[in-house]
C-alpha positions in Angstrom: -35.9 -35.8 18.8 -33.9 -36.3 15.6 -35.9 -33.6 13.8 -35.3 -31.2 16.7 -31.6 -32.0 16.6 -31.4 -31.4 12.8 -33.3 -28.1 13.2 -31.0 -27.0 15.9 -27.9 -27.8 13.8 -29.4 -26.0 10.8 -29.7 -22.9 12.9 -26.3 -23.2 14.6 -24.1 -23.8 11.5 -25.1 -20.5 9.7 -24.6 -18.6 12.9 -21.1 -20.1 13.3 -20.3 -19.3 9.7 -21.3 -15.7 10.2 -19.1 -15.5 13.2 -15.9 -16.6 11.3 -13.1 -14.1 10.8 -13.3 -12.6 7.3 -10.7 -13.5 4.7 -9.6 -12.3 1.3 -10.8 -14.7 -1.5 -7.7 -16.0 -3.2 -9.0 -18.8 -5.5 -6.4 -19.8 -8.1 -7.2 -18.1 -11.4 -9.2 -15.3 -9.9 -8.2 -11.9 -11.2 -9.1 -8.5 -9.6 -8.5 -5.1 -11.3 -8.2 -1.9 -9.3 -7.8 1.7 -10.2 -5.4 3.6 -7.9 -5.1 7.4 -7.9 -2.5 9.2 -5.6 -1.4 12.8 -5.4 1.4 14.0 -3.2 3.5 17.0 -2.3 7.1 16.7 -1.2 8.9 19.7 0.4 12.6 20.0 1.2 13.9 23.0 3.1 17.6 23.6 2.6 19.2 26.8 3.7 18.8 28.2 0.2 14.9 28.0 0.3 12.0 25.6 0.1 11.9 23.1 -2.8 8.4 21.8 -3.6 7.5 19.0 -5.9 4.0 17.7 -6.7 3.5 14.2 -8.0 0.7 12.3 -9.5 0.0 8.5 -9.9 -2.9 7.1 -11.9 -2.8 3.4 -12.4 -4.9 0.4 -13.4 -3.6 -2.7 -11.6 -4.4 -6.4 -12.0 -3.9 -9.0 -9.3 -4.3 -12.7 -10.1 -4.0 -15.6 -7.6 -2.1 -18.8 -7.9 -1.6 -21.9 -5.8 -1.4 -21.7 -2.0 -0.6 -18.1 -1.0 1.0 -16.9 -4.2 -0.2 -14.1 -6.4 1.1 -11.9 -9.3 0.3 -8.3 -9.9 1.0 -5.9 -12.8 0.2 -2.5 -14.2 -2.3 -2.5 -17.0 -2.0 1.2 -17.3 0.2 3.8 -15.5 0.4 7.5 -15.7 3.0 9.4 -13.6 3.9 13.1 -13.3 6.2 15.3 -11.2 6.2 19.1 -11.3 8.4 21.6 -9.4 11.9 23.1 -9.3 14.5 21.9 -10.0 12.9 19.1 -12.0 10.5 21.2 -14.1 7.7 19.0 -15.3 8.3 15.2 -15.9 5.9 12.6 -17.3 8.0 9.5 -17.7 7.1 6.9 -20.3 6.0 3.8 -18.3 5.1 1.5 -21.2 8.1 -0.8 -20.5 6.6 -1.5 -17.0 3.2 -2.5 -18.2 2.4 -6.2 -17.9 5.6 -6.9 -16.0 4.7 -9.0 -13.0 5.4 -8.5 -9.3 5.5 -11.8 -7.4 3.6 -11.8 -4.1 2.9 -13.9 -1.0 -0.7 -13.0 -0.1 -2.1 -14.1 3.3 -5.8 -14.6 4.1 -5.9 -11.5 6.3 -4.1 -9.3 3.8 -0.5 -9.9 4.8 1.4 -9.2 1.5 5.1 -9.9 1.0 6.8 -8.8 -2.2 9.0 -11.6 -3.4 10.1 -10.2 -6.8 9.8 -6.8 -8.5 10.1 -6.2 -12.2 12.8 -3.9 -13.6 11.9 -0.3 -13.0 12.8 2.1 -15.8 15.2 4.8 -14.6 13.0 7.6 -15.8 10.2 6.1 -13.6 12.4 5.7 -10.6 13.4 9.4 -10.8 9.7 10.3 -10.1 8.4 7.6 -7.7 9.5 4.4 -5.9 7.3 1.5 -7.1 9.4 -1.3 -5.5 7.0 -1.4 -2.5 3.8 -0.8 -4.4 1.9 -3.7 -2.8 3.3 -3.8 0.8 0.3 -1.8 2.2 -2.1 -1.9 -0.8 -4.5 -4.3 0.9 -5.7 -3.4 4.5 -5.4 -5.9 7.2 -8.5 -7.8 8.2 -9.5 -8.6 11.8 -8.6 -11.9 13.5 -12.2 -12.2 14.6 -15.6 -11.5 13.0 -16.8 -8.1 11.8 -19.0 -6.6 14.4 -20.1 -3.0 14.7 -17.6 -1.2 16.9 -15.0 -4.1 16.8 -11.4 -2.9 17.0 -8.1 -4.5 16.2 -4.5 -3.6 15.6 -1.4 -4.8 13.8 2.2 -4.0 13.2 3.9 -4.7 9.9 7.5 -4.3 8.9 8.8 -4.5 5.3 12.2 -4.2 3.8 12.7 -3.7 0.1 15.3 -2.6 -2.3 14.4 0.3 -4.7 15.5 0.8 -8.3 18.4 2.9 -7.1 19.7 0.0 -5.0 18.8 1.6 -1.7 17.3 -0.3 1.2 13.9 0.9 2.2 12.6 -0.2 5.7 9.0 0.7 6.5 7.2 0.0 9.8 3.4 0.6 10.2 1.4 0.4 13.3 -2.3 0.2 12.3 -5.5 0.6 14.4 -8.9 -0.3 12.9 -12.6 0.1 13.9 -15.7 -1.2 12.2 -18.0 1.7 11.6 -20.9 -0.2 10.2 -22.4 -1.6 7.0 -23.1 0.0 3.6 -23.6 -1.0 0.0 -21.6 -0.4 -3.2 -23.1 -1.3 -6.5 -25.7 -3.4 -4.7 -23.1 -5.4 -2.7 -23.0 -5.3 1.1 -19.7 -3.9 2.4 -18.3 -3.4 5.9 -17.0 0.1 6.5 -13.7 0.2 8.5 -12.0 3.3 9.8 -8.2 3.1 10.1 -5.3 5.1 11.5 -1.7 4.3 10.9 1.6 5.5 12.4 4.3 5.0 9.8 8.1 5.2 9.9 10.2 4.9 6.7 14.0 4.8 6.5 15.8 4.8 3.2 19.5 3.9 3.3 22.4 4.7 1.0 23.0 2.6 -2.1 24.0 -1.0 -1.3 27.0 -0.6 -3.7 28.5 2.8 -3.0 29.8 4.8 -6.0 33.1 6.6 -5.9 32.8 10.4 -5.4 29.0 10.1 -4.9 27.8 11.4 -1.5 26.0 8.9 0.8 22.3 9.8 1.2 19.9 8.6 3.8 16.4 9.7 4.7 13.9 9.2 7.5 10.2 10.0 7.6 7.5 9.5 10.3 3.9 10.5 10.4 0.2 9.7 10.7 -2.4 8.4 8.2 -6.2 8.2 8.4 -8.6 6.5 6.1 -11.5 4.2 5.4 -11.8 0.9 3.6 -14.8 -1.0 2.3 -14.7 -4.8 2.3 -17.3 -7.2 0.9 -17.4 -10.3 3.2 -19.6 -12.4 0.8 -17.1 -12.1 -2.1 -14.0 -11.7 0.1 -12.9 -8.6 -1.8 -11.6 -5.2 -1.1 -14.0 -2.9 -2.9 -12.5 0.5 -2.1 -10.0 2.3 0.1 -9.5 6.0 0.9 -6.6 7.5 2.9 -4.5 10.6 3.5 -1.5 11.3 5.5 1.5 13.5 6.3 5.0 12.7 7.3 8.1 14.7 8.3 11.8 14.0 8.7 15.1 14.8 7.1 17.5 13.8 4.3 21.1 13.4 5.5 23.9 13.8 3.0 27.4 12.6 4.0 30.5 13.6 2.0 34.2 14.1 2.8 33.4 13.3 6.5 30.9 16.1 6.7 27.1 15.7 7.2 24.3 18.0 6.0 20.7 17.5 7.3 17.9 18.9 5.2 14.3 18.9 6.7 11.6 17.3 4.5 7.9 16.7 4.6 5.5 14.6 2.6 1.7 14.8 2.3 -0.5 12.6 0.2 -4.0 11.5 -0.7 -4.8 8.1 -2.2 -7.8 6.1 -3.3 -8.3 2.7 -4.9 -11.5 1.2 -6.4 -12.4 -2.2 -7.6 -13.1 -2.1 -11.3 -16.4 -3.8 -12.0 
């Protein structure tokens, strides 16, 4: 009887372990390095004609974990570009940002809160907003086990302040579905399809400047993508996504308002650096 009970327990425990909800591994001292590549096109359509700007972002990012749910992240390398009228071509020097840490609270399912952001050089801020770099970097994991066809959803809301002192509020409604298993570099990964509805509002500067018009913008749109998670190591291995958003920029000056339609399309990929 004892031998039978021990055998039954030996069979049950691994099965229970497999049925546990997946988590990101966040052991203190662990460091992950990712390459992130993003391309985007921004269009604004004032009465005078369409303005189109294309941007590029190629970064090598390190994330290291501390005690409890804390983490730090920083750019090891960063190349940025923007091209289009009236900017011309810009490739800002980002060296001052390299190695400067973001402070994060990193939950087991991928809930990431940015606690502190390093100083963003003005020439970088003119090309891209890096204040919210990590708010949706890591996809949200399910509250239950990975099973083929399993679905889940989540809603996240983040508020940050960008380098220009403007408040940025982003709300994302995500839906996920497990497509199946695969392998990357010999490691088993779970393949998850995701769709996200996103709304982003950027307010005027927190400290208004005299004779400077107040500017607000609102965007809303849809995103689709796939991410690859390795349950054994608890690591995000890769993510692919693309999306499009539309809205308007509202400029207020001397009691008058001007609304300029805008759109934003993008493609992004990240890969764990082995």
